[in-house]
C-alpha positions in Angstrom: 37.4 -20.0 -45.7 33.6 -20.6 -45.4 34.1 -21.6 -41.8 36.1 -18.5 -41.1 33.4 -16.3 -42.6 30.6 -18.2 -40.7 32.6 -17.8 -37.4 33.1 -14.1 -38.2 29.3 -13.6 -38.8 28.5 -15.5 -35.7 30.9 -13.4 -33.6 29.3 -10.2 -35.1 25.8 -11.5 -34.3 26.7 -12.2 -30.7 28.3 -8.8 -30.3 25.3 -7.1 -31.9 22.9 -9.0 -29.6 25.0 -8.0 -26.5 24.9 -4.3 -27.6 21.2 -4.4 -28.3 20.5 -5.9 -24.8 22.7 -3.3 -23.1 21.0 -0.5 -25.0 17.5 -1.8 -24.1 18.5 -2.2 -20.4 19.8 1.3 -20.3 16.8 2.7 -22.1 14.5 1.0 -19.6 16.5 2.5 -16.7 16.2 6.0 -18.3 12.5 5.4 -18.9 12.0 4.4 -15.2 13.8 7.5 -14.1 11.8 9.8 -16.4 8.5 8.2 -15.3 9.4 8.6 -11.6 10.6 12.2 -12.2 7.1 12.9 -13.7 5.6 11.9 -10.3 8.1 14.0 -8.3 9.7 12.7 -5.1 8.3 10.3 -2.6 6.7 6.9 -2.5 4.7 7.2 -5.7 7.8 7.9 -7.8 9.7 5.1 -6.1 6.9 2.6 -6.7 7.0 3.4 -10.4 10.8 3.2 -10.6 10.9 0.0 -8.6 8.1 -1.6 -10.6 10.0 -1.2 -13.8 13.4 -2.0 -12.4 12.0 -5.2 -10.9 10.8 -6.4 -14.3 14.2 -5.7 -15.9 16.0 -7.6 -13.1 13.7 -10.6 -13.7 15.5 -11.3 -17.0 13.7 -9.0 -19.4 13.0 -5.4 -20.0 9.6 -4.0 -20.3 7.8 -0.7 -20.3 4.8 -2.1 -18.7 4.8 -0.9 -15.1 4.0 -4.1 -13.2 2.9 -3.2 -9.7 -0.8 -2.5 -9.0 0.2 0.8 -7.4 2.1 1.9 -10.6 -0.9 0.9 -12.7 -3.3 2.9 -10.5 -1.0 5.9 -10.6 -0.8 5.8 -14.4 -4.5 5.2 -15.2 -6.2 6.7 -12.1 -8.7 4.9 -9.9 -11.9 5.2 -8.0 -12.5 3.2 -4.8 -15.2 3.1 -2.1 -14.0 3.0 1.5 -15.7 0.9 4.2 -18.0 3.8 5.0 -19.3 4.0 1.5 -17.3 7.2 0.6 -15.9 7.4 -2.9 -12.3 8.3 -3.4 -10.9 9.1 -6.9 -7.5 10.0 -8.2 -6.9 11.0 -11.8 -4.3 9.1 -13.8 -0.8 10.7 -14.3 -0.2 9.1 -17.7 3.5 8.6 -17.2 3.5 5.6 -19.5 2.3 7.8 -22.4 4.9 10.4 -21.6 7.7 7.8 -21.7 6.2 6.2 -24.9 6.3 9.6 -26.6 9.9 10.1 -25.6 11.0 6.5 -26.4 13.0 7.3 -29.6 15.0 10.0 -27.7 15.4 7.7 -24.7 16.9 5.0 -26.9 19.3 7.6 -28.5 20.4 8.6 -25.0 20.9 5.0 -24.0 23.1 4.4 -27.1 25.2 7.5 -26.2 25.5 6.3 -22.6 26.6 2.8 -23.6 29.1 4.1 -26.1 30.9 6.2 -23.5 
């Protein structure tokens, strides 16, 4: 009887871990889409979506946008060109936007997974 109970608990644990992983992956996908949508269409949005998607595909899910371009778009940057001219771009703060929406993103991910 104890073995049956232990097997039941272990099966429940594996099922719960599988569901949690699926929800996290879906939430990361939604977050990447929302961050990209905040930037509109084009290369910048795709860089952000691709940066997050790449991190998820590497075996984990993360809300840190890994590429240098995505970081620069989020935080902004100032650079000097070879002629000594300064170029600045303000940050777009899409990470903050996604972080504020994270609870709703996870709720949507759960709904998507349960369909």
